[in-house]
N, C-alpha and C positions, 0 to 999 in steps of 0.2 A: 504493500499499499504505500502511496506517496502522500506528501504532506497536505497537497490540495484535497484529496479524498478524505484524509484523516479530519482536516478542519472542517468540511462539510458534514461528516459524520458526526462530529462532536457538536456543531450547531444544532444539528437535527435532533440529537439527544436532548439537548438543553430545551429546544422549542417543545418537544414532546413533554417533557417533564413538567413545563409551565404552561402547557396548552396554548401555545402562541402560534399563529400563522406567520408565514414569511413577510406578507404584506404588513402585518402588526409590528414585526420586528423591523422592518425598514421605517415606518413611522416612528417608532421608538428610538431608532439610531439617527435619524435626520438624513437618511438617504433614500433615493427614489427606489420605487419597487423594481423597476428594470435592473438596478445596480444588484439588489438583494437576489433576484431570480437569476441574474447572470452567474453570480458566484455559486448557486446551487446547480447551474447546468452542468452536467457531466461532460459535454463537448469542450468546455472551457478549461483549459489547463493551468492558467495562472490566476492569483488571486492577490489582491492588494493588502498588505499589512494594516494600511490605515482604514480599509473597510472593516478588517477583523476587529480593530481597535474601536471603532465606531459601534459595531454590533455589541461588542462587550460593554462599552458605556451604555448603551441602551438596554442591556440586560442587568446593569448594575453589578457587574463583576469585572475583575482585573485580568489583564492578560495572563497574569500569573495563575490565577483560578482557572482560567479557559484551558491553558495548556498543561495544567497539573492532571493529565489523565493518561491512563495505560496506553491508550490508542497512539500517543505521540511517542512512546518509548520503543514500540515495535515498528518503526517506519523504515522503509528501504532506503538506501543511500539514493540521494538524487542525481548523483553524477555516476555515469555507468562506463 
């Protein structure tokens, strides 16, 4: 698994736990819904750390809390 996929999975976990839709996350985070949906799009391979930070701010969590998940310790190397 790569970092982009892990990031999306982690956000989906948090959204499910809190019963929040992607549109609602966008509104809470001050980004457009199209920005939020593009990050969750599996055909897009890159994500912006600024967008990740905005989503974390909207959810009221720190980057440390977001990345403190087992999913990030099992990542494949990005350089092959």
